[in-house]
MARBA-3410 file (N, C-alpha, C, O; in Angstrom, 1 decimal):
135
1.8,-12.3,2.2,0.3,-12.7,2.5,-0.2,-11.1,2.3,0.4,-10.1,2.7 ~ -1.6,-11.2,1.5,-2.1,-10.2,0.9,-3.2,-9.4,1.7,-3.7,-10.2,2.5 ~ -3.8,-8.0,1.9,-4.9,-7.1,2.8,-5.3,-6.5,1.7,-4.9,-6.1,0.6 ~ -6.4,-6.7,2.6,-7.6,-5.8,1.5,-8.4,-4.5,2.6,-8.6,-4.5,3.8 ~ -8.7,-3.5,1.4,-9.6,-2.4,2.4,-10.1,-1.9,1.2,-9.5,-1.9,0.2
-11.3,-1.4,1.4,-12.5,-0.9,0.7,-12.3,0.6,0.8,-12.0,1.2,1.8 ~ -12.5,1.4,-0.6,-12.7,2.7,-0.7,-13.9,2.9,-1.1,-14.5,2.1,-1.8 ~ -14.4,4.1,-0.8,-15.6,4.7,-1.4,-15.3,6.1,-1.9,-14.7,6.9,-1.1 ~ -15.5,6.5,-3.0,-15.2,7.9,-3.7,-16.2,8.8,-3.1,-17.4,8.5,-3.2 ~ -15.8,9.7,-2.5,-16.5,10.8,-1.5,-16.5,12.2,-2.5,-15.8,12.3,-3.5
-17.2,12.9,-2.1,-16.8,14.3,-2.9,-15.6,15.2,-2.8,-15.3,16.1,-3.6 ~ -14.9,14.8,-1.9,-13.7,15.6,-1.9,-12.7,14.8,-2.6,-11.6,15.3,-2.6 ~ -13.0,13.7,-3.1,-12.2,12.8,-3.9,-12.1,13.2,-5.2,-11.0,13.2,-5.7 ~ -13.1,13.5,-5.7,-13.5,13.7,-7.4,-13.0,15.2,-8.0,-13.3,16.3,-7.6 ~ -12.4,14.9,-8.9,-11.8,15.9,-9.8,-12.4,16.8,-10.8,-13.6,16.7,-10.9
-12.0,17.5,-11.4,-12.9,18.3,-12.4,-13.4,17.6,-13.9,-13.8,18.1,-14.9 ~ -13.3,16.6,-13.7,-13.3,15.4,-14.8,-14.2,14.5,-14.2,-14.3,13.4,-14.8 ~ -14.9,14.6,-13.1,-15.8,13.8,-12.4,-15.4,12.3,-12.0,-16.2,11.4,-11.8 ~ -14.3,12.3,-11.8,-13.7,10.7,-11.2,-12.4,11.1,-10.3,-11.9,12.2,-10.4 ~ -12.1,10.3,-9.4,-11.0,10.0,-8.4,-10.1,10.5,-8.5,-9.3,9.7,-9.1
-9.4,11.8,-8.1,-8.3,12.6,-8.6,-7.3,11.3,-8.5,-7.5,10.2,-8.0 ~ -6.0,11.9,-9.1,-4.7,11.3,-8.7,-4.1,11.2,-7.7,-3.5,10.3,-7.1 ~ -4.4,12.3,-7.3,-3.7,12.4,-5.9,-4.5,11.4,-4.9,-3.9,10.4,-4.4 ~ -5.5,11.6,-4.8,-6.1,10.7,-3.9,-5.9,9.3,-4.2,-5.9,8.5,-3.2 ~ -5.7,8.9,-5.5,-5.0,7.2,-5.8,-3.7,7.2,-4.7,-3.5,6.3,-3.9
-3.1,8.0,-4.8,-1.6,8.0,-3.7,-2.0,7.9,-2.3,-1.5,7.2,-1.5 ~ -3.1,8.8,-1.9,-3.2,8.5,-0.6,-4.0,7.3,-0.2,-3.6,6.6,0.7 ~ -5.0,6.9,-0.8,-5.2,5.3,-0.7,-4.2,4.8,-0.7,-4.2,4.1,0.4 ~ -3.0,4.6,-1.4,-2.1,3.5,-1.5,-1.3,3.9,-0.3,-0.8,3.0,0.3 ~ -1.1,5.0,0.2,-0.6,4.9,1.6,-1.7,4.6,2.7,-1.2,4.4,3.8
-3.0,4.6,2.6,-3.8,4.8,3.7,-3.4,3.0,4.0,-3.0,2.6,5.1 ~ -3.8,2.3,2.9,-3.7,0.8,2.7,-2.4,0.2,3.4,-2.4,-0.5,4.3 ~ -1.2,0.7,2.7,0.0,0.4,3.4,0.1,0.7,5.0,0.6,-0.2,5.8 ~ -0.4,1.7,5.5,-0.4,2.0,6.7,-1.2,1.0,7.6,-0.9,0.7,8.8 ~ -2.3,0.6,7.1,-3.2,-0.4,7.8,-2.8,-1.5,8.0,-2.8,-2.1,9.1
-2.4,-2.0,6.5,-1.6,-3.2,6.6,-0.5,-3.5,7.7,-0.4,-4.5,8.3 ~ 0.3,-2.7,7.9,1.4,-2.3,8.6,1.1,-2.6,10.2,1.8,-3.2,10.9 ~ -0.1,-2.0,10.5,-0.7,-1.7,11.6,-1.4,-2.9,11.8,-1.3,-3.2,13.0 ~ -2.2,-3.6,11.1,-2.7,-5.1,11.2,-1.9,-6.0,11.3,-2.1,-6.7,12.3 ~ -0.9,-6.2,10.7,-0.2,-7.1,10.8,1.4,-7.2,11.3,2.1,-8.2,11.4
1.7,-6.2,11.6,3.1,-6.1,12.6,2.9,-6.6,13.9,1.7,-6.7,14.2 ~ 3.8,-6.8,14.7,3.6,-7.2,16.3,3.6,-5.6,16.6,4.2,-4.9,15.8 ~ 2.9,-5.2,17.8,3.1,-4.1,18.3,4.3,-3.3,18.6,4.4,-2.1,18.4 ~ 5.1,-4.1,19.2,6.6,-3.4,19.3,7.3,-3.1,18.0,8.2,-2.3,18.1 ~ 6.9,-3.5,16.8,7.6,-3.1,15.6,6.5,-1.9,15.2,6.9,-0.8,14.8
5.6,-2.1,15.3,4.8,-0.6,15.0,5.1,0.8,15.8,5.2,1.9,15.3 ~ 5.3,0.2,17.5,6.0,1.4,17.8,7.5,1.6,17.8,8.0,2.5,18.6 ~ 8.3,1.0,17.0,9.7,1.3,17.1,10.1,1.8,15.6,11.2,2.4,15.4 ~ 9.2,1.6,14.6,9.4,1.5,13.3,8.5,2.6,12.5,7.5,2.9,13.1 ~ 8.8,3.0,11.3,7.9,3.5,10.5,8.3,3.8,9.2,9.4,4.3,8.9
7.3,3.5,8.1,8.1,3.4,6.8,7.8,4.6,6.0,6.7,5.2,6.1 ~ 8.7,5.1,5.1,8.5,5.8,4.4,8.8,5.5,2.5,9.5,4.6,2.0 ~ 8.2,6.2,1.9,7.7,6.1,0.6,8.9,6.5,0.0,9.3,7.6,0.5 ~ 9.7,5.9,-1.1,10.7,6.3,-1.7,10.8,6.5,-3.4,11.6,7.0,-4.2 ~ 9.3,5.5,-3.7,8.7,6.0,-5.0,7.4,5.2,-5.4,7.1,4.2,-4.7
6.9,5.6,-6.3,5.5,5.3,-7.1,5.6,5.1,-8.1,6.4,5.8,-8.8 ~ 4.9,4.2,-8.6,4.7,3.7,-10.0,3.4,3.2,-10.2,3.0,2.0,-10.0 ~ 2.6,4.3,-10.9,1.1,4.1,-10.6,0.8,4.1,-12.6,1.2,4.9,-13.5 ~ 0.0,2.8,-12.6,-1.2,2.5,-13.6,-2.2,2.5,-13.5,-2.8,1.7,-12.8 ~ -3.3,4.2,-14.4,-4.3,4.2,-14.3,-5.0,3.0,-15.4,-4.6,2.7,-16.5
-5.8,2.7,-15.0,-6.4,1.6,-15.9,-8.1,1.7,-16.3,-8.7,1.2,-17.2 ~ -8.5,2.7,-15.0,-10.2,3.1,-15.2,-10.3,4.1,-14.4,-9.3,4.5,-13.7 ~ -11.5,4.7,-14.4,-12.1,5.7,-13.5,-13.4,5.1,-12.4,-14.1,4.2,-12.6 ~ -13.4,6.0,-11.6,-14.2,6.0,-10.4,-14.6,6.8,-10.1,-13.8,7.6,-9.8 ~ -16.1,7.3,-10.0,-16.8,8.1,-9.9,-17.4,8.2,-8.4,-17.4,7.3,-7.7
-17.9,9.2,-8.1,-18.6,9.9,-6.8,-19.7,8.7,-6.6,-20.5,8.5,-7.5 ~ -19.4,8.1,-5.5,-20.0,7.1,-4.7,-19.5,5.5,-5.1,-19.8,4.5,-4.4 ~ -18.7,5.6,-6.2,-18.5,4.3,-6.4,-17.3,4.0,-5.5,-16.7,4.9,-5.1 ~ -17.0,2.5,-5.3,-16.6,1.9,-4.3,-15.2,1.1,-5.2,-15.5,0.9,-6.4 ~ -14.1,0.9,-4.8,-13.4,-0.1,-5.2,-12.6,-1.0,-3.7,-12.8,-0.7,-2.5
-11.9,-2.0,-4.3,-11.3,-2.9,-3.2,-9.7,-3.0,-3.8,-9.2,-3.6,-4.8 ~ -9.2,-2.2,-2.7,-7.8,-2.3,-3.0,-7.2,-4.0,-2.1,-7.7,-4.6,-1.2 ~ -6.3,-4.2,-2.8,-5.5,-5.3,-2.0,-4.0,-4.9,-2.3,-3.5,-4.5,-3.3 ~ -3.4,-5.3,-1.0,-1.6,-5.1,-1.0,-1.2,-6.2,-0.5,-1.8,-6.8,0.3 ~ 0.3,-6.6,-1.0,1.3,-7.3,-0.9,2.7,-7.0,-1.3,3.1,-6.4,-2.3
3.3,-7.7,-0.3,4.8,-7.0,-0.3,5.8,-8.0,-1.1,5.3,-9.1,-1.3 ~ 7.0,-7.7,-1.6,7.8,-8.3,-1.7,8.9,-8.8,-1.0,8.7,-8.7,0.3 ~ 10.1,-9.3,-1.4,11.1,-9.6,-0.6,11.8,-8.9,-0.3,12.5,-8.5,-1.2 ~ 12.0,-8.1,0.8,13.0,-7.0,1.2,14.5,-7.1,0.4,15.1,-8.1,0.1 ~ 14.9,-5.6,0.1,16.3,-5.8,-0.8,16.8,-4.4,0.5,16.4,-3.2,0.5
17.9,-5.1,1.4,18.4,-3.7,2.0,17.3,-3.4,3.3,16.7,-4.1,4.1 ~ 17.3,-2.0,3.0,16.3,-1.2,4.0,14.6,-1.0,2.9,13.6,-0.5,3.3 ~ 14.9,-1.6,1.7,13.7,-1.1,1.1,12.9,-2.7,0.7,13.5,-3.8,0.6 ~ 11.3,-2.5,0.3,11.1,-3.6,-0.2,9.9,-2.8,-1.1,9.4,-1.7,-0.8 ~ 9.6,-3.3,-1.9,8.3,-2.8,-2.7,6.9,-3.7,-2.2,6.7,-4.8,-1.7
5.9,-2.7,-2.7,4.6,-3.1,-2.1,3.6,-3.0,-3.4,3.6,-1.9,-3.9 ~ 3.2,-3.6,-3.7,2.2,-4.2,-4.7,0.8,-3.7,-4.1,0.4,-3.9,-2.9 ~ 0.1,-2.8,-5.0,-1.3,-2.4,-4.5,-2.2,-2.7,-6.1,-1.8,-2.2,-7.2 ~ -3.2,-3.3,-5.9,-4.4,-3.1,-6.7,-5.7,-2.6,-6.5,-6.2,-3.0,-5.5 ~ -6.4,-1.9,-7.3,-7.9,-1.5,-6.9,-8.6,-2.1,-8.3,-8.6,-2.0,-9.5
-9.4,-2.8,-7.2,-10.4,-3.6,-8.2,-12.1,-2.8,-8.1,-12.6,-2.8,-7.0 ~ -12.7,-2.2,-9.1,-13.9,-1.8,-8.7,-15.4,-2.9,-8.7,-15.4,-4.1,-8.8 ~ -16.3,-2.2,-8.4,-17.6,-3.1,-8.0,-17.3,-4.0,-9.3,-17.1,-5.2,-9.2 ~ -17.4,-3.5,-10.5,-17.7,-4.2,-11.7,-16.6,-5.3,-12.1,-16.7,-5.8,-13.2 ~ -15.6,-5.6,-11.4,-14.6,-6.3,-11.3,-13.7,-6.0,-11.9,-12.8,-6.9,-11.9
-13.4,-4.7,-12.9,-12.2,-4.4,-13.2,-10.7,-3.8,-12.4,-10.7,-3.1,-11.4 ~ -10.1,-4.0,-12.9,-8.5,-3.2,-12.1,-8.9,-1.7,-12.6,-9.1,-1.4,-13.8 ~ -8.9,-1.0,-11.8,-8.7,0.4,-11.8,-7.9,1.1,-12.2,-7.8,1.8,-13.3 ~ -6.8,0.7,-10.8,-5.6,1.2,-10.3,-4.4,0.1,-10.2,-4.6,-0.8,-9.5 ~ -3.2,0.1,-10.7,-2.4,-0.6,-10.3,-1.0,-0.2,-9.9,-0.4,0.3,-10.8
-0.3,-0.4,-8.6,1.0,0.2,-8.5,1.7,-0.4,-7.8,1.2,-1.3,-7.1 ~ 3.2,-0.2,-7.8,4.5,-0.7,-6.9,5.1,0.5,-6.4,5.7,1.4,-7.0 ~ 4.7,0.4,-5.2,5.4,1.4,-4.4,6.8,1.0,-3.9,6.9,-0.2,-3.9 ~ 8.2,2.0,-3.4,8.8,1.3,-2.9,8.6,2.0,-1.3,8.0,3.0,-1.2 ~ 9.2,1.5,-0.3,9.2,2.0,1.1,10.3,1.8,1.3,10.9,1.2,0.5
11.0,2.5,2.4,12.2,2.4,3.4,12.0,2.3,4.8,11.9,3.4,5.4 ~ 12.0,1.2,5.6,12.0,1.4,7.0,13.1,2.2,7.8,14.3,2.1,7.6 ~ 12.2,3.0,8.7,13.3,4.3,9.3,13.0,3.7,10.9,12.0,3.1,11.0 ~ 13.8,3.8,11.8,13.9,3.8,13.4,13.3,5.2,13.8,13.8,6.3,13.5 ~ 11.9,5.0,14.7,11.5,6.1,15.0,12.1,7.1,15.6,12.0,8.3,15.4
13.0,6.3,16.6,13.8,7.0,17.5,15.1,7.9,16.9,15.4,9.1,17.2 ~ 15.5,7.3,16.3,16.6,8.1,15.4,16.4,8.7,14.3,17.2,9.6,13.9 ~ 15.4,8.4,13.7,15.5,8.9,12.2,16.1,7.9,11.1,15.8,8.3,10.0 ~ 16.7,7.1,11.3,17.5,6.7,10.5,17.3,5.2,9.5,17.2,4.1,10.0 ~ 17.3,5.3,8.5,17.4,3.9,8.0,17.6,3.0,8.3,18.8,2.9,8.7
16.8,1.9,8.3,17.6,0.4,8.9,17.3,-0.5,7.6,16.7,-0.2,6.6 ~ 18.0,-1.7,7.9,17.8,-3.0,7.1,16.4,-3.7,7.3,15.9,-3.7,8.4 ~ 15.9,-4.2,6.5,14.6,-4.8,7.1,15.1,-6.1,7.3,15.5,-6.8,6.3 ~ 15.1,-6.6,8.7,15.8,-7.5,9.3,14.2,-8.8,8.8,13.1,-8.6,8.5 ~ 15.0,-9.9,9.0,13.8,-11.3,8.4,12.5,-11.4,9.6,11.4,-11.9,9.4
12.7,-10.8,10.7,11.7,-10.9,11.6,10.6,-9.8,11.4,9.4,-10.1,11.6 ~ 11.1,-8.6,11.0,10.2,-7.5,10.5,9.4,-8.1,9.3,8.2,-7.8,9.2 ~ 9.9,-8.7,8.5,9.6,-9.0,7.2,8.4,-10.0,6.9,7.4,-10.1,6.1 ~ 8.9,-11.1,8.3,8.1,-12.1,7.9,7.0,-12.6,7.9,6.6,-13.7,7.4 ~ 6.1,-11.4,8.9,4.3,-11.7,9.0,4.0,-11.2,7.7,2.9,-11.6,7.4
4.5,-10.3,6.6,4.1,-10.1,5.5,4.1,-10.9,4.3,3.5,-10.7,3.2 ~ 5.3,-11.9,4.6,5.3,-12.6,3.3,4.6,-13.6,3.2,3.9,-13.9,4.2 ~ 4.5,-14.5,2.1,4.0,-15.6,1.8,4.8,-16.5,2.1,6.0,-16.2,2.3 ~ 4.5,-18.1,2.3,5.5,-19.2,3.1,6.5,-19.4,2.0,7.6,-19.8,2.3 ~ 6.3,-19.2,0.8,7.3,-19.3,-0.2,8.3,-18.0,-0.5,9.2,-18.0,-1.4
8.0,-16.9,0.3,8.6,-15.8,0.1,8.7,-14.9,-0.8,9.5,-13.9,-1.0 ~ 7.6,-15.3,-1.5,7.2,-14.3,-2.7,6.0,-13.7,-2.7,5.0,-14.0,-2.0 ~ 6.0,-12.6,-3.6,4.7,-11.8,-3.6,3.3,-12.5,-4.1,3.4,-13.5,-4.8 ~ 2.3,-12.2,-3.8,1.0,-12.8,-4.4,1.2,-12.5,-5.8,2.1,-11.7,-6.3 ~ 0.2,-13.3,-6.6,0.4,-13.0,-8.1,-0.8,-11.8,-8.1,-1.1,-11.2,-9.2
END
């Protein structure tokens, strides 16, 4: 199941080339991932677990300037042990994809700090009925 969030480039997001800095895209990826988790997971899961990034793969396809907006869409793949891949696509107001990313996240127990296997009941709210990510 996908989740959307809108971002608008502010003054602090812009680099010396006049567009959104690469580090900001990483922050926005984290922001939408966190918002998706908090909006979709049951409260007891949010209280018990936290996710940490283990890998980012980002393709920059276009630029976004000050005041321009993008709609971010995210969805997750099928878990693999303690991890799953999260897909993120940022589409500009012009309808063009600006950035696409696949990030890998690991599930961590808040109380112990230990990495945990992603159990079916934790993943279920995030997966499409067929168990595969959205296109």
